[in-house]
TIVO-2410 file (N, C-alpha, C; in nm, 3 decimals):
# residues 120
REC num residu      c1      c2      c3 atome chaine
REC   1      M  -1.277   1.488   1.210     N      A
REC   1      M  -1.225   1.315   1.115    CA      A
REC   1      M  -1.184   1.403   0.967     C      A
REC   2      F  -1.104   1.330   0.914     N      A
REC   2      F  -1.088   1.419   0.801    CA      A
REC   2      F  -1.154   1.293   0.674     C      A
REC   3      S  -1.149   1.343   0.553     N      A
REC   3      S  -1.249   1.317   0.471    CA      A
REC   3      S  -1.162   1.117   0.438     C      A
REC   4      F  -0.986   1.141   0.445     N      A
REC   4      F  -0.923   1.015   0.407    CA      A
REC   4      F  -0.965   0.868   0.509     C      A
REC   5      E  -1.038   0.941   0.622     N      A
REC   5      E  -1.007   0.829   0.772    CA      A
REC   5      E  -1.106   0.751   0.709     C      A
REC   6      K  -1.229   0.825   0.631     N      A
REC   6      K  -1.367   0.747   0.620    CA      A
REC   6      K  -1.339   0.632   0.486     C      A
REC   7      L  -1.234   0.667   0.424     N      A
REC   7      L  -1.200   0.538   0.359    CA      A
REC   7      L  -1.182   0.427   0.340     C      A
REC   8      S  -1.273   0.311   0.321     N      A
REC   8      S  -1.249   0.204   0.395    CA      A
REC   8      S  -1.107   0.109   0.294     C      A
REC   9      V  -1.051   0.254   0.144     N      A
REC   9      V  -0.959   0.161   0.159    CA      A
REC   9      V  -0.810   0.201   0.231     C      A
REC  10      W  -0.815   0.325   0.273     N      A
REC  10      W  -0.738   0.396   0.357    CA      A
REC  10      W  -0.705   0.258   0.463     C      A
REC  11      N  -0.801   0.237   0.555     N      A
REC  11      N  -0.835   0.167   0.630    CA      A
REC  11      N  -0.752   0.028   0.636     C      A
REC  12      K  -0.777  -0.019   0.506     N      A
REC  12      K  -0.756  -0.172   0.479    CA      A
REC  12      K  -0.605  -0.128   0.441     C      A
REC  13      S  -0.554  -0.046   0.368     N      A
REC  13      S  -0.400   0.020   0.403    CA      A
REC  13      S  -0.300  -0.003   0.521     C      A
REC  14      R  -0.386   0.065   0.605     N      A
REC  14      R  -0.350   0.085   0.752    CA      A
REC  14      R  -0.340  -0.065   0.784     C      A
REC  15      E  -0.407  -0.193   0.796     N      A
REC  15      E  -0.399  -0.316   0.805    CA      A
REC  15      E  -0.264  -0.354   0.701     C      A
REC  16      L  -0.259  -0.350   0.601     N      A
REC  16      L  -0.101  -0.374   0.533    CA      A
REC  16      L  -0.002  -0.327   0.596     C      A
REC  17      N   0.012  -0.212   0.672     N      A
REC  17      N   0.135  -0.120   0.711    CA      A
REC  17      N   0.154  -0.201   0.832     C      A
REC  18      K   0.049  -0.257   0.913     N      A
REC  18      K   0.149  -0.353   1.025    CA      A
REC  18      K   0.131  -0.448   0.968     C      A
REC  19      K   0.113  -0.524   0.892     N      A
REC  19      K   0.111  -0.652   0.821    CA      A
REC  19      K   0.289  -0.704   0.796     C      A
REC  20      I   0.299  -0.564   0.702     N      A
REC  20      I   0.447  -0.555   0.690    CA      A
REC  20      I   0.556  -0.523   0.798     C      A
REC  21      Y   0.474  -0.412   0.905     N      A
REC  21      Y   0.578  -0.377   1.001    CA      A
REC  21      Y   0.617  -0.507   1.095     C      A
REC  22      S   0.530  -0.578   1.130     N      A
REC  22      S   0.531  -0.707   1.250    CA      A
REC  22      S   0.617  -0.801   1.117     C      A
REC  23      T   0.591  -0.807   1.012     N      A
REC  23      T   0.672  -0.955   0.939    CA      A
REC  23      T   0.795  -0.912   0.946     C      A
REC  24      T   0.832  -0.769   0.923     N      A
REC  24      T   1.029  -0.731   0.867    CA      A
REC  24      T   1.048  -0.746   1.010     C      A
REC  25      L   1.026  -0.730   1.124     N      A
REC  25      L   1.071  -0.731   1.238    CA      A
REC  25      L   1.125  -0.855   1.287     C      A
REC  26      S   1.150  -0.982   1.188     N      A
REC  26      S   1.227  -1.076   1.202    CA      A
REC  26      S   1.331  -1.100   1.042     C      A
REC  27      F   1.328  -1.004   0.987     N      A
REC  27      F   1.396  -0.945   0.884    CA      A
REC  27      F   1.561  -0.983   0.940     C      A
REC  28      P   1.645  -1.040   0.888     N      A
REC  28      P   1.793  -1.000   0.921    CA      A
REC  28      P   1.858  -0.852   0.938     C      A
REC  29      K   1.933  -0.797   1.051     N      A
REC  29      K   1.974  -0.662   1.065    CA      A
REC  29      K   2.036  -0.606   0.949     C      A
REC  30      A   2.136  -0.674   0.898     N      A
REC  30      A   2.155  -0.644   0.761    CA      A
REC  30      A   2.070  -0.610   0.692     C      A
REC  31      E   1.907  -0.620   0.655     N      A
REC  31      E   1.886  -0.601   0.577    CA      A
REC  31      E   1.778  -0.417   0.625     C      A
REC  32      Q   1.829  -0.391   0.790     N      A
REC  32      Q   1.771  -0.279   0.823    CA      A
REC  32      Q   1.750  -0.164   0.736     C      A
REC  33      F   1.855  -0.155   0.627     N      A
REC  33      F   1.848  -0.023   0.544    CA      A
REC  33      F   1.824  -0.063   0.422     C      A
REC  34      G   1.773  -0.182   0.407     N      A
REC  34      G   1.754  -0.233   0.241    CA      A
REC  34      G   1.626  -0.254   0.214     C      A
REC  35      L   1.631  -0.439   0.234     N      A
REC  35      L   1.476  -0.451   0.201    CA      A
REC  35      L   1.356  -0.458   0.286     C      A
REC  36      T   1.442  -0.439   0.446     N      A
REC  36      T   1.303  -0.385   0.527    CA      A
REC  36      T   1.256  -0.222   0.534     C      A
REC  37      S   1.354  -0.185   0.518     N      A
REC  37      S   1.357  -0.008   0.480    CA      A
REC  37      S   1.269  -0.023   0.336     C      A
REC  38      Q   1.272  -0.068   0.264     N      A
REC  38      Q   1.200  -0.045   0.106    CA      A
REC  38      Q   1.032  -0.120   0.139     C      A
REC  39      L   1.039  -0.236   0.201     N      A
REC  39      L   0.878  -0.246   0.210    CA      A
REC  39      L   0.824  -0.221   0.285     C      A
REC  40      R   0.904  -0.132   0.400     N      A
REC  40      R   0.805  -0.047   0.465    CA      A
REC  40      R   0.743   0.104   0.410     C      A
REC  41      R   0.840   0.175   0.345     N      A
REC  41      R   0.840   0.295   0.312    CA      A
REC  41      R   0.739   0.278   0.199     C      A
REC  42      A   0.734   0.188   0.109     N      A
REC  42      A   0.664   0.114  -0.004    CA      A
REC  42      A   0.502   0.137   0.076     C      A
REC  43      S   0.507   0.038   0.156     N      A
REC  43      S   0.382   0.009   0.236    CA      A
REC  43      S   0.291   0.136   0.293     C      A
REC  44      I   0.376   0.210   0.330     N      A
REC  44      I   0.372   0.371   0.412    CA      A
REC  44      I   0.285   0.430   0.285     C      A
REC  45      S   0.402   0.445   0.173     N      A
REC  45      S   0.334   0.496   0.037    CA      A
REC  45      S   0.181   0.507   0.038     C      A
REC  46      V   0.180   0.364   0.030     N      A
REC  46      V   0.019   0.314  -0.035    CA      A
REC  46      V  -0.110   0.402   0.059     C      A
REC  47      T  -0.064   0.402   0.197     N      A
REC  47      T  -0.128   0.527   0.257    CA      A
REC  47      T  -0.137   0.604   0.271     C      A
REC  48      L   0.006   0.691   0.253     N      A
REC  48      L  -0.008   0.848   0.237    CA      A
REC  48      L  -0.048   0.892   0.153     C      A
REC  49      N  -0.017   0.856   0.030     N      A
REC  49      N  -0.095   0.882  -0.130    CA      A
REC  49      N  -0.178   0.884  -0.114     C      A
REC  50      I  -0.293   0.816  -0.053     N      A
REC  50      I  -0.453   0.792  -0.073    CA      A
REC  50      I  -0.491   0.911  -0.010     C      A
REC  51      A  -0.421   0.944   0.171     N      A
REC  51      A  -0.485   1.060   0.224    CA      A
REC  51      A  -0.441   1.197   0.141     C      A
REC  52      E  -0.313   1.195   0.081     N      A
REC  52      E  -0.294   1.302  -0.007    CA      A
REC  52      E  -0.366   1.370  -0.109     C      A
REC  53      G  -0.443   1.233  -0.187     N      A
REC  53      G  -0.518   1.259  -0.269    CA      A
REC  53      G  -0.632   1.300  -0.272     C      A
REC  54      T  -0.708   1.296  -0.108     N      A
REC  54      T  -0.849   1.357  -0.084    CA      A
REC  54      T  -0.820   1.523  -0.102     C      A
REC  55      S  -0.716   1.520  -0.050     N      A
REC  55      S  -0.659   1.698  -0.038    CA      A
REC  55      S  -0.703   1.792  -0.174     C      A
REC  56      R  -0.667   1.716  -0.293     N      A
REC  56      R  -0.642   1.784  -0.418    CA      A
REC  56      R  -0.820   1.796  -0.472     C      A
REC  57      F  -0.814   1.924  -0.568     N      A
REC  57      F  -0.995   1.958  -0.571    CA      A
REC  57      F  -1.047   1.842  -0.691     C      A
REC  58      S  -0.926   1.865  -0.825     N      A
REC  58      S  -1.011   1.760  -0.899    CA      A
REC  58      S  -0.963   1.650  -0.915     C      A
REC  59      G  -1.144   1.560  -0.961     N      A
REC  59      G  -1.111   1.437  -0.989    CA      A
REC  59      G  -0.928   1.411  -1.014     C      A
REC  60      K  -0.905   1.459  -1.152     N      A
REC  60      K  -0.794   1.384  -1.178    CA      A
REC  60      K  -0.688   1.413  -1.131     C      A
REC  61      E  -0.655   1.485  -1.036     N      A
REC  61      E  -0.541   1.526  -0.910    CA      A
REC  61      E  -0.544   1.388  -0.837     C      A
REC  62      Q  -0.665   1.382  -0.776     N      A
REC  62      Q  -0.687   1.282  -0.693    CA      A
REC  62      Q  -0.646   1.159  -0.725     C      A
REC  63      A  -0.699   1.138  -0.848     N      A
REC  63      A  -0.694   0.974  -0.943    CA      A
REC  63      A  -0.553   0.964  -0.951     C      A
REC  64      R  -0.457   1.093  -0.959     N      A
REC  64      R  -0.309   1.048  -1.015    CA      A
REC  64      R  -0.258   0.999  -0.864     C      A
REC  65      F  -0.325   1.077  -0.747     N      A
REC  65      F  -0.258   1.002  -0.605    CA      A
REC  65      F  -0.279   0.869  -0.616     C      A
REC  66      T  -0.369   0.839  -0.609     N      A
REC  66      T  -0.424   0.705  -0.588    CA      A
REC  66      T  -0.364   0.599  -0.676     C      A
REC  67      E  -0.323   0.656  -0.818     N      A
REC  67      E  -0.198   0.602  -0.926    CA      A
REC  67      E  -0.081   0.574  -0.844     C      A
REC  68      I  -0.055   0.728  -0.749     N      A
REC  68      I   0.094   0.632  -0.718    CA      A
REC  68      I   0.089   0.547  -0.590     C      A
REC  69      A  -0.035   0.561  -0.541     N      A
REC  69      A  -0.039   0.456  -0.435    CA      A
REC  69      A  -0.089   0.307  -0.488     C      A
REC  70      F  -0.137   0.278  -0.627     N      A
REC  70      F  -0.136   0.154  -0.693    CA      A
REC  70      F  -0.020   0.113  -0.680     C      A
REC  71      S   0.091   0.191  -0.764     N      A
REC  71      S   0.247   0.197  -0.766    CA      A
REC  71      S   0.309   0.121  -0.700     C      A
REC  72      S   0.266   0.195  -0.594     N      A
REC  72      S   0.350   0.180  -0.441    CA      A
REC  72      S   0.275  -0.009  -0.360     C      A
REC  73      L   0.194   0.004  -0.425     N      A
REC  73      L   0.146  -0.091  -0.376    CA      A
REC  73      L   0.186  -0.245  -0.449     C      A
REC  74      I   0.212  -0.219  -0.541     N      A
REC  74      I   0.252  -0.336  -0.656    CA      A
REC  74      I   0.395  -0.340  -0.606     C      A
REC  75      E   0.493  -0.209  -0.549     N      A
REC  75      E   0.639  -0.220  -0.538    CA      A
REC  75      E   0.635  -0.351  -0.405     C      A
REC  76      V   0.478  -0.313  -0.289     N      A
REC  76      V   0.501  -0.395  -0.172    CA      A
REC  76      V   0.544  -0.535  -0.204     C      A
REC  77      L   0.384  -0.554  -0.327     N      A
REC  77      L   0.414  -0.684  -0.351    CA      A
REC  77      L   0.565  -0.783  -0.446     C      A
REC  78      S   0.609  -0.698  -0.517     N      A
REC  78      S   0.747  -0.744  -0.530    CA      A
REC  78      S   0.870  -0.760  -0.447     C      A
REC  79      A   0.812  -0.684  -0.348     N      A
REC  79      A   0.982  -0.647  -0.236    CA      A
REC  79      A   0.932  -0.829  -0.158     C      A
REC  80      S   0.756  -0.833  -0.149     N      A
REC  80      S   0.778  -0.909  -0.041    CA      A
REC  80      S   0.803  -1.049  -0.141     C      A
REC  81      V   0.746  -1.108  -0.223     N      A
REC  81      V   0.805  -1.200  -0.292    CA      A
REC  81      V   0.975  -1.161  -0.279     C      A
REC  82      I   1.046  -1.123  -0.338     N      A
REC  82      I   1.205  -1.149  -0.330    CA      A
REC  82      I   1.197  -1.142  -0.161     C      A
REC  83      A   1.135  -1.134  -0.035     N      A
REC  83      A   1.173  -1.167   0.121    CA      A
REC  83      A   1.137  -1.295   0.103     C      A
REC  84      N   1.025  -1.328   0.032     N      A
REC  84      N   0.995  -1.470   0.076    CA      A
REC  84      N   1.075  -1.591  -0.028     C      A
REC  85      D   1.191  -1.503  -0.132     N      A
REC  85      D   1.301  -1.604  -0.174    CA      A
REC  85      D   1.395  -1.580  -0.160     C      A
REC  86      L   1.429  -1.467  -0.091     N      A
REC  86      L   1.545  -1.452   0.017    CA      A
REC  86      L   1.538  -1.529   0.148     C      A
REC  87      E   1.364  -1.593   0.189     N      A
REC  87      E   1.356  -1.671   0.341    CA      A
REC  87      E   1.340  -1.576   0.400     C      A
REC  88      Y   1.284  -1.460   0.403     N      A
REC  88      Y   1.284  -1.368   0.536    CA      A
REC  88      Y   1.140  -1.378   0.532     C      A
REC  89      L   1.067  -1.425   0.458     N      A
REC  89      L   0.899  -1.469   0.476    CA      A
REC  89      L   0.794  -1.584   0.451     C      A
REC  90      T   0.779  -1.557   0.533     N      A
REC  90      T   0.703  -1.776   0.518    CA      A
REC  90      T   0.632  -1.701   0.378     C      A
REC  91      E   0.592  -1.814   0.366     N      A
REC  91      E   0.464  -1.855   0.272    CA      A
REC  91      E   0.328  -1.794   0.313     C      A
REC  92      N   0.328  -1.841   0.431     N      A
REC  92      N   0.180  -1.805   0.460    CA      A
REC  92      N   0.192  -1.676   0.480     C      A
REC  93      D   0.304  -1.582   0.554     N      A
REC  93      D   0.314  -1.427   0.522    CA      A
REC  93      D   0.279  -1.385   0.406     C      A
REC  94      L   0.359  -1.476   0.326     N      A
REC  94      L   0.351  -1.411   0.145    CA      A
REC  94      L   0.241  -1.385   0.106     C      A
REC  95      T   0.166  -1.485   0.129     N      A
REC  95      T  -0.008  -1.520   0.102    CA      A
REC  95      T  -0.090  -1.428   0.193     C      A
REC  96      D  -0.108  -1.406   0.243     N      A
REC  96      D  -0.185  -1.286   0.366    CA      A
REC  96      D  -0.159  -1.157   0.264     C      A
REC  97      I  -0.025  -1.132   0.254     N      A
REC  97      I   0.038  -0.972   0.208    CA      A
REC  97      I  -0.008  -0.932   0.109     C      A
REC  98      R  -0.002  -1.092   0.000     N      A
REC  98      R  -0.046  -1.069  -0.156    CA      A
REC  98      R  -0.223  -1.091  -0.158     C      A
REC  99      E  -0.292  -1.127  -0.047     N      A
REC  99      E  -0.413  -1.119  -0.052    CA      A
REC  99      E  -0.520  -0.992   0.014     C      A
REC 100      L  -0.429  -0.937   0.080     N      A
REC 100      L  -0.457  -0.779   0.147    CA      A
REC 100      L  -0.445  -0.686   0.045     C      A
REC 101      I  -0.324  -0.761  -0.089     N      A
REC 101      I  -0.287  -0.608  -0.199    CA      A
REC 101      I  -0.361  -0.639  -0.276     C      A
REC 102      K  -0.450  -0.754  -0.340     N      A
REC 102      K  -0.594  -0.786  -0.371    CA      A
REC 102      K  -0.693  -0.737  -0.369     C      A
REC 103      E  -0.691  -0.687  -0.248     N      A
REC 103      E  -0.832  -0.659  -0.193    CA      A
REC 103      E  -0.802  -0.513  -0.204     C      A
REC 104      I  -0.687  -0.448  -0.170     N      A
REC 104      I  -0.663  -0.261  -0.219    CA      A
REC 104      I  -0.661  -0.288  -0.364     C      A
REC 105      S  -0.588  -0.382  -0.396     N      A
REC 105      S  -0.592  -0.292  -0.535    CA      A
REC 105      S  -0.746  -0.296  -0.648     C      A
REC 106      K  -0.820  -0.376  -0.599     N      A
REC 106      K  -0.930  -0.358  -0.622    CA      A
REC 106      K  -1.016  -0.209  -0.601     C      A
REC 107      M  -1.043  -0.198  -0.453     N      A
REC 107      M  -1.063  -0.092  -0.354    CA      A
REC 107      M  -1.024   0.065  -0.438     C      A
REC 108      L  -0.856   0.030  -0.474     N      A
REC 108      L  -0.807   0.130  -0.563    CA      A
REC 108      L  -0.853   0.187  -0.689     C      A
REC 109      S  -0.894   0.039  -0.757     N      A
REC 109      S  -0.921   0.052  -0.876    CA      A
REC 109      S  -1.058   0.100  -0.851     C      A
REC 110      G  -1.137   0.137  -0.827     N      A
REC 110      G  -1.296   0.158  -0.804    CA      A
REC 110      G  -1.287   0.303  -0.740     C      A
REC 111      L  -1.191   0.341  -0.663     N      A
REC 111      L  -1.146   0.471  -0.616    CA      A
REC 111      L  -1.111   0.572  -0.703     C      A
REC 112      R  -1.067   0.500  -0.786     N      A
REC 112      R  -1.006   0.608  -0.920    CA      A
REC 112      R  -1.103   0.615  -1.022     C      A
REC 113      K  -1.221   0.483  -1.077     N      A
REC 113      K  -1.247   0.513  -1.144    CA      A
REC 113      K  -1.382   0.623  -1.096     C      A
REC 114      T  -1.438   0.607  -0.953     N      A
REC 114      T  -1.524   0.684  -0.911    CA      A
REC 114      T  -1.449   0.856  -0.921     C      A
REC 115      Q  -1.287   0.871  -0.856     N      A
REC 115      Q  -1.271   1.030  -0.895    CA      A
REC 115      Q  -1.284   1.079  -1.011     C      A
REC 116      L  -1.246   0.976  -1.129     N      A
REC 116      L  -1.223   1.048  -1.269    CA      A
REC 116      L  -1.339   1.089  -1.283     C      A
REC 117      Q  -1.453   1.010  -1.279     N      A
REC 117      Q  -1.580   1.077  -1.294    CA      A
REC 117      Q  -1.674   1.219  -1.263     C      A
REC 118      R  -1.572   1.253  -1.120     N      A
REC 118      R  -1.580   1.335  -1.065    CA      A
REC 118      R  -1.594   1.473  -1.164     C      A
REC 119      K  -1.645   1.551  -1.142     N      A
REC 119      K  -1.658   1.685  -1.266    CA      A
REC 119      K  -1.566   1.809  -1.165     C      A
REC 120      P  -1.492   1.889  -1.267     N      A
REC 120      P  -1.419   1.927  -1.183    CA      A
REC 120      P  -1.426   2.079  -1.126     C      A
***
């Protein structure tokens, strides 16, 4: 098992990936290369950047990947709000996604703080 697989935030991000993939299955086919793709890529980016950050040696480098993961997380939120505006996402789905994002963002903040406190 690699170190990132032990991180609660990585595993919680996987939950977000599953939620995004399952909810975007019902999006219009015309959105396949638009909003559907954007939401999925941003969601996966959160998980991938957390994992990639663990391969870096300095806390500062690790924190940079955590920051990128956070940025992608906010992108997921924004795209989800837009999908809700377009009536592709229900209010319940948006609420579920928002709650996951809120939890993950807190976890990322804690991870980043810990990474920045690491000695090089």
